[in-house]
C-alpha positions as CSV (number, residue, x, y, z in Angstrom):
1,X,5.3,142.5,164.8
2,X,7.6,139.4,164.5
3,X,7.1,137.3,161.4
4,X,5.4,134.0,161.8
5,X,7.3,130.8,161.5
6,X,6.9,128.8,158.3
7,X,4.6,125.8,158.6
8,X,6.2,122.5,159.3
9,X,6.3,119.8,156.6
10,X,6.2,116.0,157.0
11,X,8.4,113.8,154.9
12,X,8.2,110.1,154.4
13,X,11.6,108.5,154.7
14,X,11.4,104.8,153.9
15,X,8.9,103.6,156.5
16,X,9.2,106.6,158.8
17,X,7.7,110.0,158.9
18,X,9.9,112.9,159.9
19,X,8.4,116.3,160.7
20,X,10.5,119.3,159.7
21,X,9.9,122.4,161.6
22,X,10.9,125.9,160.3
23,X,11.7,124.5,156.8
24,X,12.2,127.9,155.3
25,X,14.8,129.1,157.9
26,X,17.9,130.1,156.0
27,X,20.9,128.0,157.1
28,X,23.5,129.0,154.5
29,X,23.6,132.7,153.7
30,X,25.9,132.5,150.6
31,X,23.2,131.2,148.3
32,X,20.3,131.3,150.7
33,X,19.7,127.5,151.2
34,X,17.3,126.6,153.9
35,X,16.8,123.9,156.4
36,X,14.6,122.1,154.0
37,X,17.2,122.4,151.3
38,X,19.6,120.7,153.7
39,X,17.1,117.9,154.3
40,X,16.7,117.4,150.5
41,X,20.5,117.3,150.1
42,X,20.8,114.4,152.6
43,X,18.0,112.6,151.0
44,X,19.8,112.9,147.7
45,X,22.9,111.2,149.1
46,X,21.1,108.9,151.4
47,X,22.9,105.7,150.8
48,X,26.2,107.4,150.9
49,X,25.7,109.2,154.2
50,X,24.3,106.1,155.8
51,X,27.3,104.0,154.6
52,X,29.6,106.6,156.1
53,X,27.9,106.7,159.5
54,X,26.7,103.1,159.7
55,X,26.7,101.8,163.3
56,X,29.3,104.3,164.4
57,X,29.0,106.6,167.5
58,X,28.4,110.0,166.0
59,X,28.9,113.5,167.4
60,X,26.6,116.1,166.0
61,X,27.4,119.7,165.1
62,X,24.2,121.5,165.4
63,X,23.3,125.1,164.3
64,X,19.9,125.9,165.8
65,X,19.6,129.2,163.9
66,X,21.7,128.4,160.9
67,X,25.5,128.5,160.3
68,X,25.8,132.2,161.1
69,X,24.6,131.5,164.6
70,X,26.0,129.5,167.5
71,X,27.3,126.0,167.0
72,X,26.5,123.2,169.5
73,X,28.9,120.2,169.7
74,X,26.6,117.4,170.9
75,X,27.7,113.9,171.9
76,X,24.4,112.8,173.3
77,X,21.4,112.2,171.2
78,X,19.1,115.3,171.5
79,X,16.1,114.9,173.8
80,X,12.7,114.0,172.4
81,X,14.0,111.4,169.9
82,X,11.4,108.9,168.5
83,X,11.8,105.3,169.6
84,X,13.3,104.3,166.3
85,X,16.4,106.4,166.8
86,X,19.4,104.2,167.8
87,X,22.3,105.0,170.0
88,X,25.5,103.4,171.3
89,X,26.9,104.1,174.8
90,X,30.5,105.2,174.9
91,X,32.6,105.8,178.0
92,X,34.9,108.8,178.6
93,X,37.4,107.6,181.2
94,X,39.0,111.1,181.8
95,X,35.7,112.3,183.3
96,X,34.2,108.9,184.2
97,X,31.1,109.7,182.2
98,X,29.1,108.0,179.5
99,X,27.2,109.3,176.5
100,X,24.5,107.7,174.4
101,X,25.5,108.9,170.9
102,X,23.6,108.7,167.7
103,X,24.2,105.4,165.9
104,X,22.8,105.6,162.4
105,X,21.4,102.4,160.7
106,X,18.9,104.1,158.3
107,X,18.3,107.3,156.5
108,X,15.4,108.5,158.6
109,X,17.7,108.8,161.6
110,X,19.9,111.2,159.6
111,X,16.9,113.3,158.6
112,X,15.6,113.4,162.2
113,X,19.1,114.7,163.3
114,X,18.8,117.4,160.6
115,X,15.4,118.3,161.9
116,X,17.2,118.9,165.2
117,X,19.5,121.4,163.4
118,X,22.4,119.1,162.7
119,X,24.5,120.2,159.8
120,X,27.7,118.2,160.3
121,X,28.0,114.5,161.2
122,X,31.3,113.4,162.9
123,X,31.5,109.7,163.4
124,X,34.0,107.6,165.3
125,X,36.3,105.4,163.4
126,X,35.0,102.4,165.3
127,X,31.6,100.7,165.3
128,X,29.2,99.7,168.1
129,X,30.1,96.0,168.0
130,X,33.4,97.1,169.7
131,X,33.8,100.8,170.1
132,X,37.4,100.3,171.4
133,X,38.6,98.7,168.2
134,X,38.7,101.0,165.1
135,X,38.0,99.5,161.7
136,X,38.9,102.7,159.9
137,X,42.3,104.4,159.5
138,X,42.0,108.0,158.7
139,X,44.6,110.1,156.8
140,X,44.0,113.8,157.3
141,X,46.0,116.0,155.0
142,X,45.7,119.3,156.9
143,X,47.3,122.3,155.3
144,X,48.8,125.1,157.3
145,X,47.4,128.6,157.0
146,X,49.9,129.5,154.2
147,X,49.8,126.1,152.5
148,X,48.1,126.2,149.1
149,X,45.9,123.4,147.6
150,X,48.6,122.6,145.0
151,X,50.7,121.3,147.9
152,X,47.7,119.3,149.2
153,X,47.5,117.7,145.7
154,X,51.2,116.8,145.6
155,X,51.1,115.2,149.1
156,X,47.9,113.3,148.2
157,X,49.9,111.7,145.3
158,X,52.7,110.8,147.7
159,X,50.3,109.3,150.1
160,X,48.7,107.3,147.3
161,X,52.1,106.0,146.3
162,X,52.9,104.8,149.8
163,X,49.4,103.2,150.1
164,X,49.9,101.3,146.8
165,X,53.3,100.0,148.0
166,X,51.7,98.8,151.2
167,X,48.9,97.1,149.3
168,X,46.3,99.3,151.0
169,X,43.3,100.8,149.1
170,X,42.7,104.4,150.1
171,X,39.4,106.1,149.6
172,X,39.9,109.9,149.2
173,X,37.5,112.7,149.8
174,X,37.6,116.5,150.2
175,X,37.4,117.7,153.7
176,X,34.8,120.3,153.0
177,X,37.5,122.8,153.9
178,X,41.1,123.3,152.5
179,X,42.4,119.7,152.9
180,X,41.8,116.2,151.8
181,X,41.0,113.0,153.7
182,X,41.8,109.4,152.8
183,X,40.1,106.5,154.5
184,X,41.4,102.9,154.7
185,X,39.3,100.1,156.0
186,X,41.2,97.9,158.6
187,X,40.5,94.8,160.6
188,X,39.2,95.8,164.1
189,X,42.1,93.9,165.7
190,X,43.9,96.9,167.4
191,X,43.1,99.6,169.9
192,X,43.2,103.3,169.3
193,X,46.8,103.6,170.5
194,X,48.1,101.1,167.9
195,X,46.1,102.6,165.1
196,X,47.5,106.0,166.0
197,X,51.0,104.6,166.1
198,X,50.5,103.1,162.6
199,X,49.1,106.3,161.3
200,X,52.1,108.2,162.6
201,X,54.5,105.7,161.0
202,X,52.7,106.3,157.7
203,X,52.8,110.1,158.1
204,X,56.5,110.0,158.8
205,X,57.1,108.0,155.6
206,X,55.1,110.6,153.6
207,X,57.3,113.3,155.3
208,X,60.5,111.4,154.3
209,X,59.4,111.4,150.7
210,X,58.2,115.0,150.6
211,X,60.1,116.9,153.3
212,X,59.7,120.2,151.5
213,X,55.9,120.0,151.8
214,X,55.1,117.8,154.8
215,X,55.4,118.0,158.6
216,X,54.6,115.6,161.4
217,X,55.5,118.2,164.1
218,X,53.1,117.8,166.9
219,X,52.7,121.4,168.2
220,X,51.1,123.8,165.8
221,X,53.3,126.7,167.0
222,X,56.4,124.7,165.9
223,X,55.2,124.0,162.4
224,X,56.0,125.9,159.2
225,X,52.8,127.7,158.3
226,X,53.3,126.8,154.6
227,X,53.6,123.1,155.3
228,X,51.0,120.3,155.3
229,X,50.5,118.4,158.5
230,X,49.6,114.7,158.1
231,X,47.4,114.6,161.1
232,X,47.7,111.1,162.6
233,X,45.9,112.3,165.7
234,X,42.6,111.9,164.0
235,X,42.9,108.2,164.8
236,X,43.0,108.8,168.6
237,X,40.0,107.8,170.7
238,X,37.0,110.2,170.4
239,X,38.7,112.3,167.7
240,X,36.4,112.7,164.8
241,X,36.2,114.4,161.5
242,X,33.4,115.1,159.2
243,X,32.0,112.0,157.4
244,X,31.9,111.4,153.7
245,X,28.9,113.4,152.4
246,X,28.7,115.5,155.5
247,X,27.9,119.2,154.9
248,X,30.2,121.6,156.6
249,X,28.9,124.5,158.8
250,X,30.0,127.4,156.6
251,X,27.9,129.9,154.5
252,X,28.7,128.1,151.2
253,X,27.4,124.7,152.5
254,X,30.5,122.9,151.3
255,X,30.4,119.1,151.4
256,X,33.1,116.6,152.4
257,X,32.9,114.8,149.0
258,X,34.3,111.4,147.9
259,X,36.5,111.7,144.8
260,X,38.4,109.3,142.6
261,X,42.2,109.4,142.7
262,X,42.3,110.6,139.1
263,X,40.3,113.7,140.2
264,X,42.9,114.9,142.8
265,X,44.5,117.3,140.3
266,X,41.3,118.8,139.1
267,X,38.9,119.0,142.1
268,X,38.2,122.4,143.6
269,X,36.9,121.7,147.1
270,X,34.9,124.9,147.1
271,X,32.9,123.7,144.2
272,X,31.5,120.7,146.1
273,X,28.4,122.0,147.9
274,X,24.8,121.0,148.6
275,X,23.9,122.7,145.3
276,X,26.3,120.6,143.2
277,X,26.9,117.2,144.9
278,X,23.5,115.7,144.4
279,X,23.9,115.8,140.6
280,X,27.4,114.3,141.0
281,X,26.0,111.6,143.3
282,X,23.2,110.8,140.9
283,X,25.8,110.3,138.1
284,X,28.6,108.5,140.1
285,X,26.9,107.0,143.1
286,X,28.7,106.5,146.4
287,X,32.4,106.3,145.5
288,X,33.0,104.8,149.0
289,X,30.4,102.1,148.6
290,X,32.8,99.2,148.5
291,X,35.2,100.3,151.2
292,X,34.3,97.3,153.3
293,X,35.6,95.0,150.6
294,X,39.1,96.4,150.9
295,X,40.5,95.5,154.3
296,X,44.1,96.3,155.2
297,X,46.3,94.6,157.8
298,X,48.1,97.2,159.9
299,X,51.1,94.8,160.6
300,X,53.5,96.5,158.2
301,X,52.8,99.9,159.6
302,X,53.2,98.7,163.1
303,X,56.6,97.3,162.1
304,X,57.5,100.8,160.8
305,X,56.3,102.2,164.1
306,X,58.6,99.8,166.1
307,X,61.5,100.8,163.8
308,X,60.9,104.5,164.3
309,X,60.5,104.2,168.1
310,X,63.7,102.1,168.3
311,X,65.5,104.9,166.4
312,X,64.5,107.4,169.1
313,X,61.3,108.7,167.5
314,X,58.5,108.0,170.0
315,X,54.8,108.7,169.6
316,X,54.0,112.0,171.3
317,X,51.5,111.7,174.1
318,X,48.1,113.1,173.7
319,X,47.3,115.4,176.7
320,X,43.6,114.8,176.5
321,X,43.8,111.2,175.2
322,X,41.2,108.8,176.8
323,X,42.6,105.7,175.0
């Protein structure tokens, strides 16, 4: 006889009530954390995850039977949403379709998405006021398969050096995998194409300063497997990466965790999990809380992009780019 499902639980999240079904279902087999454990994690970092997702179109990575099962990439808000769930409509020109994506404004919306088996939250780098004008420049330090984390650390310091020279404030975080991300708040004055151009100009400067470690080579097959790719393409339209405080869909339940620059040499990404990050958050709070207070003008980077293009280094086309 099949075992019966565990009874659902109801949680009060601010002024909303969210019903969690199958709370005892194991989602992360490494330590046995359950769906309810995942809910409690997101409650523990509530202000941080809301800040990371606030008013952004958000794609959901859902795991209906836990991370050992199938993953569903979902752009549209799942059916059956309560009336207080908010969305933003985005257009996909390549297919001439639209999608009403989750648009988080409060913690209960995050918890409802977890109830619907969401583990990872992947927001756009633009907000619903104008989804075509990014307000976030994303630096993705993406190591190749034979690139160690010591290399990631070295390149992070080079990126920090360049940001300082530009007068830009970068907010680093672990990726939840093997890399690091750095976010920079920008004025929403440019389209995705210009933000990607600026990101490539920055990546090329990092490569010039650290050619032994860094590549900006577009095609994966042409890259040195021991090099780190500064992935400027994460700034293209509808390209998303896991948000700050998002859990990743792996057995260890790692978390994309904000860190301080002085932690780069010591952080071990695998140590940042739903079991450890709540205590860290309780001690340090949201390390990205004041990102909106540090807005950078992309003009210097666009000048670098013009210089590179004039020298015969164009921006590679994106085959699937909708921008």
